[in-house]
Backbone bond lengths (Angstrom), bond angles and torsions (degrees), N, CA, C in turn:
res aa  C-N    CA-C-N  psi(-1)  N-CA   C-N-CA  omega(-1)  CA-C   N-CA-C  phi
1 M - - - 1.463 - - 1.519 110.11 -
2 V 1.335 116.11 137.93 1.455 121.41 177.45 1.524 109.27 -77.82
3 E 1.327 116.42 121.19 1.465 121.91 176.58 1.522 108.31 -96.87
4 L 1.307 116.49 123.14 1.454 121.55 -174.09 1.521 110.41 -121.29
5 Y 1.333 116.70 126.27 1.453 121.51 171.87 1.531 107.43 -94.57
6 Y 1.336 116.69 126.61 1.460 122.02 178.93 1.518 107.67 -115.62
7 I 1.335 117.30 111.19 1.457 122.67 -179.68 1.517 107.40 -96.12
8 E 1.331 115.79 103.68 1.470 123.00 -171.65 1.524 109.03 -156.74
9 D 1.345 117.02 130.43 1.465 119.98 -178.08 1.523 113.30 -99.53
10 D 1.329 118.48 -3.99 1.468 121.32 177.06 1.530 107.78 -89.57
11 P 1.333 118.05 108.97 1.463 120.25 -174.71 1.521 113.77 -64.05
12 N 1.317 117.60 -30.14 1.465 120.35 -179.22 1.529 111.43 -68.55
13 I 1.326 116.08 -49.89 1.465 119.91 178.56 1.518 110.15 -64.47
14 A 1.327 115.81 -43.92 1.468 120.24 -177.77 1.528 111.25 -59.15
15 S 1.317 117.23 -43.57 1.464 120.36 -177.15 1.525 111.77 -68.55
16 V 1.337 116.90 -37.34 1.468 120.61 179.19 1.526 110.56 -65.95
17 V 1.337 116.32 -46.23 1.470 120.43 179.76 1.529 110.51 -64.74
18 K 1.310 115.94 -42.95 1.464 120.57 -179.90 1.527 111.07 -60.49
19 E 1.324 116.47 -48.30 1.471 120.58 -178.92 1.530 110.90 -61.53
20 Y 1.318 116.86 -42.87 1.464 120.33 -177.81 1.529 110.81 -66.20
21 L 1.327 117.17 -49.17 1.465 120.02 -176.62 1.526 112.07 -69.35
22 E 1.315 116.86 -34.53 1.464 118.32 176.41 1.524 110.54 -67.59
23 G 1.328 117.06 -29.42 1.455 120.46 173.93 1.523 112.52 -67.96
24 K 1.342 116.04 -19.50 1.464 122.11 176.81 1.529 112.24 -94.94
25 G 1.330 116.36 5.13 1.462 120.07 175.70 1.511 115.50 98.60
26 F 1.331 118.05 6.52 1.459 121.29 178.04 1.528 109.94 -84.63
27 R 1.313 116.07 157.60 1.463 121.46 168.89 1.523 106.60 -108.54
28 V 1.322 117.62 115.59 1.464 122.24 -172.55 1.527 110.49 -113.51
29 T 1.336 115.89 128.07 1.461 122.11 174.20 1.520 108.22 -118.34
30 I 1.328 116.42 128.79 1.457 121.83 -176.50 1.530 110.06 -100.25
31 Y 1.343 115.69 136.22 1.469 121.54 174.82 1.527 107.89 -124.76
32 V 1.318 115.72 130.62 1.465 120.20 -172.69 1.523 112.55 -98.54
33 T 1.329 118.23 -0.82 1.463 122.03 174.40 1.523 109.41 -139.00
34 L 1.323 115.99 155.50 1.460 120.93 175.93 1.525 110.59 -66.38
35 K 1.311 116.61 -36.91 1.467 121.71 -178.75 1.520 110.40 -60.76
36 R 1.319 116.88 -47.35 1.460 119.85 -178.36 1.528 110.63 -67.25
37 A 1.321 117.10 -35.98 1.467 120.34 178.02 1.525 110.42 -63.09
38 K 1.332 117.02 -43.12 1.461 120.39 178.52 1.526 111.08 -60.71
39 E 1.310 116.18 -42.88 1.462 120.25 178.96 1.522 110.72 -60.44
40 A 1.332 115.90 -40.35 1.469 120.22 179.93 1.522 111.46 -65.58
41 F 1.329 117.31 -39.50 1.460 120.94 179.05 1.523 111.82 -62.10
42 K 1.311 116.82 -35.00 1.459 120.53 -178.85 1.526 111.61 -69.87
43 E 1.329 115.86 -20.94 1.457 120.45 178.19 1.519 112.32 -92.68
44 H 1.338 116.03 -36.29 1.465 119.67 -175.01 1.527 109.87 -159.13
45 V 1.333 116.27 136.80 1.466 121.13 179.83 1.525 108.68 -97.49
46 P 1.348 117.86 123.90 1.463 120.42 -179.34 1.518 111.62 -79.72
47 T 1.317 115.68 178.82 1.464 121.20 176.72 1.516 111.45 -81.37
48 F 1.333 115.82 -30.39 1.468 120.38 -169.12 1.528 109.35 -152.15
49 V 1.353 115.81 153.32 1.464 120.70 179.38 1.530 110.75 -130.89
50 L 1.332 116.03 128.53 1.463 122.88 167.25 1.514 106.61 -107.95
51 L 1.338 116.45 133.78 1.459 119.19 -169.99 1.524 111.53 -137.90
52 D 1.335 115.70 125.99 1.463 120.77 173.52 1.533 108.53 -85.16
53 W 1.315 115.81 160.59 1.461 120.00 -177.19 1.526 111.61 -89.10
54 N 1.330 116.33 -51.23 1.463 120.46 -176.40 1.522 110.51 -90.42
55 M 1.339 115.77 109.78 1.456 121.18 -179.15 1.527 109.51 -120.66
56 P 1.328 118.41 159.23 1.476 120.63 -176.35 1.523 113.68 -60.01
57 D 1.335 117.21 -30.15 1.465 120.14 -175.63 1.528 112.98 -113.67
58 G 1.339 117.12 23.37 1.460 118.76 176.79 1.518 112.19 146.95
59 H 1.315 115.27 -167.30 1.457 121.84 -178.84 1.524 111.26 -106.58
60 G 1.316 114.67 143.87 1.454 120.11 -176.33 1.512 114.59 -63.66
61 D 1.344 117.26 -23.70 1.467 118.30 -179.32 1.517 112.17 -64.65
62 S 1.337 117.74 -30.98 1.468 120.12 177.88 1.522 110.73 -67.67
63 L 1.340 116.79 -39.54 1.460 119.59 177.14 1.524 110.41 -68.57
64 C 1.316 116.62 -38.39 1.463 120.77 178.56 1.528 110.34 -59.90
65 Q 1.314 117.12 -44.28 1.463 121.68 178.34 1.521 110.97 -62.91
66 W 1.330 116.19 -41.57 1.469 120.79 -179.98 1.523 111.10 -64.97
67 I 1.334 116.50 -44.00 1.467 120.34 177.60 1.522 110.05 -61.11
68 R 1.307 116.66 -47.63 1.457 120.58 -176.94 1.522 112.34 -63.83
69 S 1.334 117.46 -33.15 1.466 120.32 179.61 1.524 112.05 -70.00
70 N 1.335 116.23 -23.03 1.468 120.31 -178.59 1.530 113.61 -103.63
71 W 1.338 116.92 -34.46 1.460 121.98 -177.14 1.526 108.34 -129.81
72 K 1.315 115.98 88.10 1.462 121.54 -167.35 1.527 113.41 -64.55
73 E 1.349 118.54 -33.82 1.463 120.48 -175.51 1.524 113.96 -96.91
74 L 1.329 117.74 -2.98 1.457 120.31 -175.30 1.529 110.60 -65.25
75 P 1.338 119.36 124.45 1.470 121.17 -177.14 1.531 112.49 -72.16
76 I 1.342 115.10 133.71 1.460 121.94 -177.63 1.529 109.15 -132.88
77 I 1.329 116.10 130.84 1.463 121.35 173.02 1.528 108.85 -121.87
78 F 1.340 116.15 127.29 1.455 119.81 170.34 1.521 108.47 -76.42
79 L 1.339 115.88 134.51 1.459 122.18 177.26 1.529 105.67 -129.33
80 T 1.330 116.52 98.14 1.453 119.80 -166.36 1.525 111.86 -149.62
81 V 1.326 115.03 159.44 1.459 121.24 176.94 1.530 111.47 -78.87
82 R 1.318 116.99 -16.07 1.465 121.36 -177.36 1.522 109.99 -77.27
83 G 1.331 115.69 103.25 1.451 120.42 -173.50 1.509 115.54 -116.11
84 D 1.334 117.44 11.06 1.462 119.33 176.05 1.518 110.35 -65.97
85 C 1.323 114.89 153.53 1.461 120.45 -179.93 1.525 111.01 -55.42
86 A 1.341 117.23 -43.19 1.466 121.23 -178.41 1.519 111.40 -62.93
87 D 1.349 116.45 -38.39 1.466 120.24 178.92 1.523 111.26 -66.99
88 I 1.318 116.35 -42.67 1.463 120.27 -179.28 1.525 110.43 -63.59
89 V 1.331 115.76 -44.91 1.474 119.94 177.84 1.523 110.58 -60.75
90 A 1.351 116.58 -43.32 1.462 120.61 179.50 1.525 111.37 -62.97
91 G 1.337 115.95 -36.50 1.463 119.78 178.41 1.526 112.16 -62.70
92 F 1.321 115.64 -45.11 1.466 119.27 177.95 1.527 110.99 -67.56
93 Q 1.321 117.17 -37.98 1.460 119.90 178.70 1.524 111.84 -66.41
94 S 1.331 116.55 -25.12 1.463 120.63 177.63 1.523 112.46 -76.00
95 G 1.349 116.15 -14.03 1.464 119.45 177.20 1.506 114.76 119.73
96 A 1.344 118.35 2.88 1.466 120.47 -179.70 1.532 110.59 -69.03
97 D 1.334 115.64 149.43 1.462 121.76 177.09 1.521 111.95 -90.95
98 D 1.351 116.83 -23.66 1.461 120.91 -179.45 1.520 107.97 -154.49
99 Y 1.325 116.02 166.19 1.461 121.27 -174.78 1.522 107.87 -144.78
100 V 1.333 116.65 118.16 1.454 122.34 -178.73 1.530 108.60 -118.04
101 V 1.313 116.29 129.10 1.468 121.57 -176.37 1.530 109.71 -98.79
102 K 1.333 116.25 134.94 1.454 122.35 174.10 1.530 109.29 -77.74
103 P 1.328 118.62 144.51 1.475 127.46 -4.61 1.529 111.39 -73.10
104 F 1.302 116.28 157.36 1.453 121.51 -175.41 1.518 109.72 -144.15
105 E 1.314 116.53 163.03 1.458 122.00 175.55 1.530 109.10 -92.79
106 L 1.312 116.46 130.16 1.466 120.51 -178.38 1.526 111.86 -59.17
107 A 1.316 116.53 -38.59 1.462 119.76 -179.32 1.525 110.97 -64.95
108 V 1.327 116.93 -36.47 1.465 120.66 177.97 1.529 110.35 -68.31
109 L 1.330 117.20 -43.29 1.468 120.82 176.64 1.522 110.37 -58.41
110 H 1.313 116.56 -46.31 1.465 121.13 178.84 1.525 111.17 -58.54
111 S 1.314 116.45 -42.80 1.466 120.85 -179.82 1.523 111.32 -64.77
112 R 1.313 116.67 -38.79 1.467 120.17 179.11 1.527 110.60 -66.81
113 I 1.325 116.50 -39.50 1.463 120.38 177.34 1.527 110.35 -61.75
114 L 1.323 116.54 -46.87 1.467 120.79 -179.67 1.523 111.10 -62.51
115 A 1.328 116.74 -40.96 1.464 120.36 179.79 1.526 110.97 -62.32
116 L 1.322 116.08 -41.52 1.464 119.78 179.99 1.521 110.83 -68.77
117 L 1.327 116.74 -39.15 1.466 119.90 178.27 1.529 111.58 -64.60
118 R 1.316 116.75 -33.78 1.467 119.33 177.57 1.522 111.03 -63.26
119 R 1.312 115.95 -33.30 1.464 119.68 -178.15 1.523 112.37 -78.95
120 V 1.328 117.00 -39.56 1.469 119.29 -171.92 1.518 113.64 -105.60
121 G 1.345 117.82 -16.98 1.455 119.98 -176.21 1.525 110.24 68.11
122 N 1.327 116.43 -157.05 1.465 120.71 178.60 1.516 108.90 -94.92
123 A 1.335 115.33 82.61 1.462 120.82 -177.51 1.519 112.13 -63.14
124 A 1.339 116.74 -24.76 1.461 120.00 -176.54 1.527 112.21 -63.32
125 E 1.329 117.59 -23.71 1.460 120.47 -177.45 1.518 112.69 -64.62
126 Q 1.322 117.04 -22.67 1.455 118.78 -178.87 1.518 112.69 -81.43
127 Y 1.343 117.26 -10.64 1.457 120.55 -175.88 1.530 111.77 -107.66
128 L 1.326 114.92 138.94 1.454 122.03 170.71 1.529 106.46 -123.67
129 S 1.321 117.42 139.12 1.458 119.26 -177.62 1.517 111.29 -142.86
130 C 1.323 114.44 152.01 1.465 121.48 176.78 1.527 107.67 -159.52
131 D 1.314 116.91 114.58 1.467 122.49 177.38 1.522 113.05 50.41
132 G 1.311 117.50 41.63 1.454 120.21 177.26 1.512 115.18 87.81
133 I 1.333 117.52 -6.41 1.468 121.21 171.46 1.527 107.00 -86.92
134 I 1.314 117.21 125.54 1.461 121.67 -174.30 1.519 110.52 -126.06
135 I 1.316 116.50 131.39 1.461 122.24 172.74 1.520 108.51 -109.75
136 D 1.310 115.97 124.79 1.458 122.59 171.20 1.522 105.76 -99.86
137 Q 1.335 116.34 101.62 1.456 120.52 -172.88 1.533 112.25 -67.84
138 N 1.326 117.20 -34.20 1.461 119.68 179.83 1.523 111.57 -64.50
139 R 1.312 116.16 -42.46 1.464 120.76 -179.12 1.525 112.86 -91.12
140 R 1.331 115.14 -7.67 1.466 120.97 -177.60 1.538 109.92 56.92
141 M 1.329 113.91 45.49 1.459 120.64 -177.57 1.523 110.42 -118.26
142 V 1.337 115.26 146.21 1.460 122.02 176.87 1.521 108.42 -123.60
143 S 1.328 116.33 134.63 1.457 120.42 175.77 1.519 109.54 -129.82
144 C 1.307 114.77 152.00 1.464 121.93 178.05 1.518 107.44 -149.52
145 R 1.317 116.21 132.73 1.469 121.36 -175.82 1.529 110.56 56.07
146 S 1.354 114.71 37.55 1.464 122.91 178.35 1.528 113.35 65.09
147 K 1.327 117.63 18.34 1.462 122.33 176.61 1.526 109.60 -118.85
148 E 1.335 115.82 139.23 1.458 119.45 175.81 1.526 109.07 -70.63
149 I 1.338 115.56 134.33 1.456 121.67 -177.57 1.526 108.90 -112.35
150 P 1.327 118.73 114.57 1.470 120.13 177.47 1.528 110.78 -75.10
151 L 1.329 115.75 124.28 1.460 121.31 -179.94 1.520 109.81 -121.93
152 S 1.326 116.17 150.66 1.455 120.60 170.86 1.519 108.67 -70.52
153 D 1.315 117.09 167.05 1.460 120.17 -178.66 1.530 111.18 -59.57
154 M 1.325 117.57 -43.43 1.465 120.15 -178.36 1.525 111.42 -70.26
155 E 1.322 117.66 -36.18 1.468 120.27 176.20 1.523 110.31 -63.67
156 Y 1.333 115.85 -41.98 1.474 119.98 178.70 1.528 110.49 -64.20
157 Q 1.323 117.16 -46.02 1.463 120.57 -179.04 1.523 111.67 -63.45
158 L 1.323 116.40 -36.66 1.464 120.60 177.99 1.523 110.49 -65.37
159 L 1.327 116.68 -47.45 1.469 120.28 178.47 1.521 110.93 -62.68
160 L 1.322 117.08 -42.41 1.464 121.31 -179.93 1.521 110.96 -60.57
161 C 1.337 116.38 -43.24 1.470 120.92 179.07 1.521 110.86 -59.61
162 L 1.326 117.42 -43.74 1.465 121.12 -178.39 1.524 111.41 -72.04
163 M 1.332 117.24 -38.48 1.469 120.28 -179.34 1.525 111.11 -68.14
164 K 1.317 117.47 -37.14 1.458 120.13 177.99 1.522 111.71 -66.66
165 N 1.320 116.51 -20.39 1.464 121.61 178.93 1.526 111.37 -112.94
166 K 1.348 115.95 30.99 1.466 120.30 -177.03 1.523 110.97 -54.46
167 G 1.325 114.86 133.59 1.459 120.18 -178.54 1.520 113.65 90.58
168 K 1.334 116.79 -5.33 1.468 121.32 -179.77 1.528 109.58 -119.44
169 T 1.317 116.21 147.30 1.459 120.99 173.75 1.523 108.64 -82.03
170 V 1.331 115.77 125.50 1.461 121.43 179.45 1.525 107.37 -106.99
171 T 1.314 116.88 121.81 1.464 120.60 -176.75 1.524 110.63 -69.86
172 R 1.321 115.14 156.58 1.460 120.44 177.52 1.528 110.40 -60.97
173 E 1.326 116.19 -36.50 1.464 119.66 -179.77 1.530 111.35 -62.88
174 I 1.331 116.20 -43.56 1.469 119.72 179.94 1.529 110.69 -66.17
175 I 1.328 116.42 -40.71 1.460 119.69 179.08 1.520 110.71 -62.19
176 L 1.325 117.08 -46.48 1.463 120.70 179.64 1.526 110.82 -60.82
177 E 1.320 115.64 -38.25 1.466 119.87 -179.86 1.525 111.33 -69.48
178 Q 1.355 117.24 -45.62 1.458 120.55 -173.38 1.526 113.23 -80.72
179 V 1.323 116.92 -31.59 1.463 119.99 -175.38 1.523 112.21 -93.25
180 W 1.314 116.26 -39.28 1.453 118.59 -176.00 1.534 113.46 -106.05
181 D 1.327 117.70 -55.06 1.459 120.13 -173.28 1.521 112.91 -61.85
182 V 1.346 117.31 -34.84 1.459 120.25 -178.51 1.524 111.20 -63.85
183 N 1.342 116.45 -24.00 1.459 120.83 177.86 1.520 112.98 -96.74
184 G 1.326 115.02 8.77 1.460 119.11 179.03 1.515 113.93 76.72
185 N 1.332 116.71 17.09 1.463 121.08 179.04 1.525 109.23 -103.33
186 Y 1.273 117.23 98.88 1.464 121.27 -177.27 1.525 108.63 -89.85
187 V 1.325 115.83 115.60 1.460 121.24 -174.13 1.519 109.56 -130.52
188 N 1.334 114.78 165.92 1.454 117.94 177.06 1.525 110.67 -89.86
189 D 1.321 115.60 172.29 1.460 121.75 -173.97 1.520 112.31 -63.42
190 N 1.310 117.09 -28.02 1.461 120.33 -178.31 1.523 111.89 -65.98
191 T 1.335 117.31 -28.77 1.461 120.71 178.94 1.523 110.75 -60.75
192 L 1.338 116.70 -40.00 1.464 120.64 178.03 1.514 110.69 -63.84
193 T 1.326 117.35 -43.09 1.460 121.55 179.90 1.525 111.22 -60.29
194 V 1.325 116.71 -44.68 1.464 121.47 -179.39 1.531 110.51 -66.26
195 T 1.339 116.41 -43.92 1.467 120.53 -179.74 1.522 110.71 -63.96
196 M 1.329 116.79 -40.04 1.456 120.55 178.47 1.527 111.18 -63.77
197 K 1.317 117.07 -40.49 1.468 120.56 179.04 1.532 110.13 -61.79
198 R 1.332 116.78 -44.55 1.459 120.38 179.67 1.533 111.08 -64.25
199 L 1.329 115.87 -40.54 1.460 120.36 178.95 1.518 110.53 -62.36
200 R 1.301 117.19 -45.91 1.468 120.99 179.99 1.527 111.08 -62.00
201 D 1.316 116.79 -41.65 1.466 119.91 179.23 1.527 110.77 -61.19
202 K 1.332 117.11 -43.18 1.462 120.51 -178.13 1.528 112.35 -69.09
203 L 1.340 116.53 -27.14 1.469 121.43 -179.46 1.531 112.09 -97.28
204 Y 1.346 116.56 17.51 1.470 122.23 175.26 1.529 112.42 63.67
205 Q 1.321 116.24 38.57 1.467 121.70 176.64 1.539 112.00 52.85
206 P 1.307 118.17 62.19 1.474 121.03 -175.15 1.530 112.43 -67.55
207 K 1.332 115.40 136.08 1.462 120.46 178.15 1.527 112.20 -68.70
208 C 1.340 116.07 -22.75 1.463 119.56 -176.76 1.526 112.87 -75.88
209 L 1.338 117.57 -12.27 1.461 121.51 178.73 1.520 107.64 -101.50
210 R 1.310 115.42 105.37 1.466 120.82 -170.96 1.523 112.38 -113.19
211 T 1.317 115.05 146.04 1.465 121.30 173.52 1.515 108.89 -92.09
212 V 1.316 116.29 127.99 1.465 121.48 173.20 1.520 105.80 -100.11
213 R 1.310 116.19 105.11 1.461 122.17 -169.84 1.533 112.61 -52.54
214 S 1.312 114.38 130.62 1.467 123.96 176.92 1.528 113.15 67.50
215 V 1.331 117.24 6.72 1.471 119.75 -178.55 1.527 111.01 -122.67
216 G 1.354 117.06 -62.90 1.454 119.80 -176.05 1.509 111.39 174.30
217 Y 1.336 116.78 -133.95 1.462 121.85 -175.58 1.515 110.31 -138.06
218 R 1.329 113.45 161.32 1.469 119.83 -176.61 1.525 109.17 -148.72
219 M 1.337 117.05 134.74 1.458 121.46 172.61 1.521 108.67 -112.45
220 E 1.334 115.80 130.82 1.462 120.06 177.21 1.519 108.91 -154.57
221 D 1.319 115.66 148.58 1.467 120.68 -178.19 1.507 110.84 -66.21
222 T 1.328 115.55 137.73 1.458 121.28 177.27 1.516 112.20 -117.35
223 I 1.347 117.01 -14.43 1.469 120.84 -179.04 1.515 110.40 -74.53
């Protein structure tokens, strides 16, 4: 199912678009402020983004730039009343893939979304995120606080294992098996402790990475 975040503060337009797209099989979540949308992105990356320009707490182009800096392939369409040439150009320069001016036909919007999805697929599947820590699996890159974080192979594999199991406690035994033993690297339990310490230091001691005493580790959103 296509998960779509719609950043729009007009409840009438938002409800009409939501009802129509959900009737086409989409899952639509509406955010009425840029701040709340950012918080949602840090917890979960959607398949698609619809974005208005004029929001109560700022302009949509700033959010578009922020999304693009973190999720390069994520499809974004501006859906806004601002239809001047300068606005449209600014929207594309901010990182949008398409620009639709209100008023618009719902069927045309739907067609544009489908066309963009055909080109990019579900780009969100390559990203894992937790409290602002982002893994781009295709590029094998990790970022935190909007900065790229260089990790060793074992640090990356450890983080990847925990992020793929976000919200679940992963035992030390499972981590040792999946991160080290699967690669033929047989190590003692202390190696995991040392690697975890280094990982935490590089990620600025994140609150979302928790130790479950005598069991293992757990990653979960705290924002």
